[in-house]
N, C-alpha and C positions, 0 to 999 in steps of 0.2 A: 841790243837796243839800249841806249842810255836812258836812265830813269827820267821820266817826265816827258819823253818824246811822244808826239801824238801824230796820227795820220788824219788827213782832212775829211775822210768819209768812210762809211762802212765798207764799201767796195775796196778801198785801198787797204784797210785792215785785213780783209779776207785774202786779197792778192798776196800780201806779205806773209800771212800764215801758211799759204800754199808752199812757200819756198823757205820757211824758217828752219825746218828740220831736213837733214840730208836724205832721209828715207820717208816716202809717203805713208808707209805702214811700218811701225817699229814697236811691237807689242812689249809691254812691261810696265810696271807700276812705280819704279824708282823715281823717274823724272817728275811724273805728275804728283807724286806724294810730296816731293821736296818743294815744288812750286806752289802747290796748294797750301802747304804749311806756311810758306812765306807770305801768302796773301792774308793770313790771319783767320781764314775760314775755320769754322767749327762744325762738326757733324750736326745736322738738324735734329731738333727734338721731335719733329713730326715723323710719323711712320713713313718708311721708304719701301717701296715695292720695286724690285729689280727683275726685269723680264729678259730672259735669254732664250736661245733656240735657233735652229736653222730656218724654219718657216713658222709663221703665225705670230711672231713678236709684235708686229705692227697692229694686227687685229686685236691682240690681247690688250695692248696699251690703249687702243681706241675704246674697247669695251670697258676697261677699268675707268677711264676718264668719263665716259657717258654715264655709267651707273653711279659713280661717286658724285658727279655734279648733279645728277637727277635727285640724289639724296641730300642736296644742299651743301656739299663739301666743296671747298676751294681746292683746285687741283693744279699742280704743275707737272707737265710731262716733257720728257726729253727723248727724241727719236732721231734716227738718221737712216739714210741720207735724206736730203730734201728733194722735192720734185721740181719746183720752180723758184721758190724764194727761200734763201737760207734761214729766214726767221721762222719757217715752218718747224724747224727742229726743236725750238723751245716755245712751248705754249703755256699760257697762264689762263686758266678757266676757259680753255678752248680757243682763245685768241692768240695770234702770233705775237711774240715778244717785240717790243718797240726797238727801233734802231738806237735810240738814246740809251736804253737800258743795256743793250749789247755793247755799245762803245764804252760805257762806264766799266763793265766787266772786263772787256779787252784791255783797257788801260791798267786796271788793277793787276791783271795777270802779267802784262808786259813788264810792269814795275817789279814783279816778283820773280822774273826769270833767272836773274843772276847769271851763272855760267851755263845754265841749262837751256835747251831748246825743246819745243814740243811739236808733234805732228799736228796737222790740221784738225783731226778728230779729237786729239787730246786737248787742244786749245778750246775746241767747241764744248767738250765735256766740262771743263773747269768753268767756262762761261755760264753754262746752265746751272751749275751748283751755286755760283755767286749770285745769279739772277734770283734763284729760288730763296737764297738767304735773305734777300731784300724783300721779295714778294711775300714770303712766309705763308705758303699754302697750307691747307690742312693735311694734305697727302701729297707725296712726291712719287712719281712713277718714272723710272729710268729704264730705257731700252739699251741693252748691250749692243755695241757696234759689231764686234767680231769675237767669237769664242766666248770668253767669260773670265777665266782665271787671270789673264794678263791684260784684259781690256781696261781702258781708263775708267769706265763706269764702276769697276770693281774696287776703286779706291774708297767707295762708300760701303759700309757694312749694312746690308739690307735687312730689314725686319722680316720680310718675306721674299724668298727668291723663287722665281718660276723658270723652269726649263720647259718650253712648250713642245719642242721636237728636236730630234737630232738626225741629221742627214749629211750627205756628202756635199760640202761646199767649203770654199776657202782652204782647200786641202794643202796648199803650199805653206800655209802658216799654222794650221790646226792639226794636221795629221792625215794619213792616207786611208783610215778606216773609221767606222762608226764608233768603235770603242774608244779610240784615242780622242776623237772629236768630242765624244760624250764626256770624257774626263775633263777636257778643257772647259766645256760649257757648265759643268757642275762645279767649277771653281768659284762660282758666286755663292755657294752654300756657306752657311755660318753655323758654328757650334751652338746648340741649344735653341736654334731658331727654325721656323718652319721652312721647308723646301717643297715645292709643288711640281710634280711631273705631269705634263699634259699628255704623256704617252701611256698607253695601257701596258706596254712591255718596254720599259726604258732599257737602254744598254746596261749591261752589268756594271760598267764603269761608273755610271751615274749612281747606282745603288751603293757601290763601294765607297765612292767619295762621301756620300751622305753618312754612311756608317762610320767611316774613319774620322770624319771631322765632328761627328756628333749632331748633325742636323736632323730635324724631325721630318722625314720624307713622307709626303702624301702622294699616292700614285692613283691616277685615273683608272677606274675599273676595280680598284680595291678599296680606297678610302673615300672616293667620291665618283660621280659619273653624270653624264648627260644622256638621257634616253629619249629618242624620238618617239612621238605619239602621232596618231592619225590627226588629220585636220589642222596641219600647220601649227603644232604645239610640241613642247618637249618638257621633260621633268628634270629638275636638278636634284640629285640625291647626294646629300652632304653628310658630314659627321654630326651636324646639329639638326638634322631633319630634312624634309623634302619640300621643295617648291614645285608644285604640280601644275601642269598645263600652262607653262610660260609661253609667251609669243616667241617665234623664231627671231634670231637676230636680224637686223636690217641688212647686215653684210651677207652677200649671196653665198650659197653653197652649204652643204651639210657639214663640212669641216668646221663651220663656225659654231655648231652646237658643242663640239669638244672644246673649242677655244673659250666659249662662254662658261662652260662648266669649270674649266681650269681657273678662270677669273673669279668665279664665285667661291671656289675652294680657297683661293688665296685670300679673298676678303673675309671668309670665315675665320681665318687665322688671326685676323685683326679685329675680331668682333668686340673685344673689350675696349678698343681705342677708336674704331671707325664703325659707326652704326650704319646698317643698310636694311631696308625692308622690302617686302614684295613690290610695293608700288614703285620704288626707285629702280628696282631691277627691271620691271616691265617697261618703265619709261626709257631707261638706258638702252635696253635691247631694241626698242622701236626707233630710237633716234640716232643710234650710233652710225657714224659715217667714216669712211677711210678712202681718200682718193687713190686711184691707181690699183685698186684690187677689184678686178672684174667690174670695173666702172663702166656703165652703159650710157651712151649719149646718142640720141636720135638725130640723124642728119635730115634736113629738109628735103634733100634729094631722094629720100625714100629708103635709104639703108641705115645701118646702125654702126656706131663705133663702140668697141669694147677695149678698154685700156687695162693692162695688167702687168705688174712689174715682175712676173714670174721669170726667174733667171737660173734655176737649178732643176734637176730632174724631179724632185718631189713637188715643187711648186708648179712645174709644167704639167705634172700628172693631175694636180688639183684643177688647174686651168682647163685641161681636157675634160675632166669630169663636169665642170660648170658649163662648158660649151654643150655637152651632151644633155645636161639637165635643162638648159634653156636653149632649145634648138631654134635655128633660123628657118624661115620659109625658103630662102634661096641658098646661095653659096656662102662659104666662109673663106675670106681672103685674109692673109696675114702680112703685117709689116713687122719685121723682126730686126732688132738691133741688139748686139751683145758685146760684152767685154771678152777680151782674148783669153783671160785666165779661167773662164767658165767651161763646163763640160758641154760644149755646143752640140756635139753630135747626139748626146743622150737627151738633152733638152728638146731638140728638134724631133728626135725619134718619138718622144712621148706625145707629140702633137701631129705627127705625120698623118694619121688617119682622120684628124679633125679639120684639116685645112685643105681647100681645093686649089688655091693659088698662093704663091709665096713671093714677097718682095723683101729683099735684103737691104737694110739701111745702114748708113755709116753712123757709128757711135763716137761722140766726142770724148776727148781726154786721152791721156797716155796709154791707158789700158784698153781703149776701145778698138774694135775691129772696123776696118773699112768695109764698104758695101761689097767690094770685090772679094775681100778675104772671107767675109761671112758667106757669100754665095759659094765660094770654093769649099768651105767646110760643110756647108749644107749638102753639096754634091757628094761629099764623103759619107754623109748619112743617108744617101739615096733620095735626096730632095732637090728638085729643080727650082732654084730661087733666082729671080731676076735682080741683078745689082741695080739699085734704084736711087742712089745718091743719099742725101741727108734724110733724117727722119721726116722732115716736112715735105721734101721732094718725093720720098717713097709714099707718104700718105696721099699726095696729089695723084700719083700714078695709080695707086690702089683705088682711089675715089673715082677716077675716070674709067676704071674697069668694072666698077660695082654697079649693079642694077637694083631695082626695087626689090626689097625682101632679102637682100644680101646683108652681110655684116663684115666689118673689117676689124680684125683683132690686132692691136698694137701692143707688143710685148717684148720682153727680153732683158730689161734693165730699167732702173730709175732714170738712167741717162737717155732712155728711149721714150718712156712715158712722159717725162717732164716736158720735152719739146712738143709732144703731142697735145698735152693739156694747154700749153701756151697757144698753140695753133688753133685749138678749138675755143680759146678764151674762156676756159672753165675756171670759175672762182675757187680759191683755196682758203 
């Protein structure tokens, strides 16, 4: 692109970014480092928390944002992918970034490309960094897109790096086993800086990376923990004391206690720069919200919608646990749409016992499965799923089959839950 060339709208910019680089995923830091340097960007003076992991990243970012803002801090968060609106990816004090701010950042990046090109996600990451440079929040929270070591987010040296979990996902790019994937995710650790593991027993590779690079690793169950108490309360046990009888996070499921403890452990490491107290923790836990994670929506026809982006075996197992924890009076119907590079059979197997009737939906995009392809892969997993068209069409078929007291679970991908949220006109 010639320097100074401009697109007429945000959508035109995004369309161009989709085809700018020859590969949609091309992990590595060389290109983003060169382009970012040419923009004139400098690392922020504000503390940066980088959150990686297979599952739980979005929950931890949402918890960090809620607790910090409850304590009066101005927060900038970067997450991906989005559900409905691209601007969800970059939030300033909880609100979506403006189109004008995004376009200014895009123009600055385009002028700095030189001979380089960027993937869609890389362009997005640099835009977030430039937006935060202008907004100057008190704290910046960055969510890793894929892996960690070679992810564009890792161009920033984090003050605290969090690896929430390590599981089997994105194996084509990250490796075929947990140890290899763990090594990639731990690549966000930095020498002499805190690294927080949300796992009680992290892969050996995570511990080795921390040791070899000189990061100060804090492990859940050893250096901190979250302990469930009776009567809807829990204790955070940290290095600097205990916060007893905290309210449960507003995000559903007991897994969120571990996520909340991980977040508080990360904030402990910034206590000299970012103050938080019990009242801000309580307010943040009560007010935290995250669309598309066991999100419940009552339908006036007498059944319930549950939307969940679960797309790998571990997250499907959590979804199954939440369905058991919050049972329905009637049947559970499922609308599932997935990407072709996921472990479809293992994901569906985790939910086989939780679902009474299945509807396979077409997922948009080059990696998406058609409804017929998904139904065929479901049969390979021993599940009889009806090919039901697009997500919205499959939702309509499931709704026509649902009765009072039933629930319809829409899951399998951000590309599935996004259209469902739009169809239900749920505000983001």
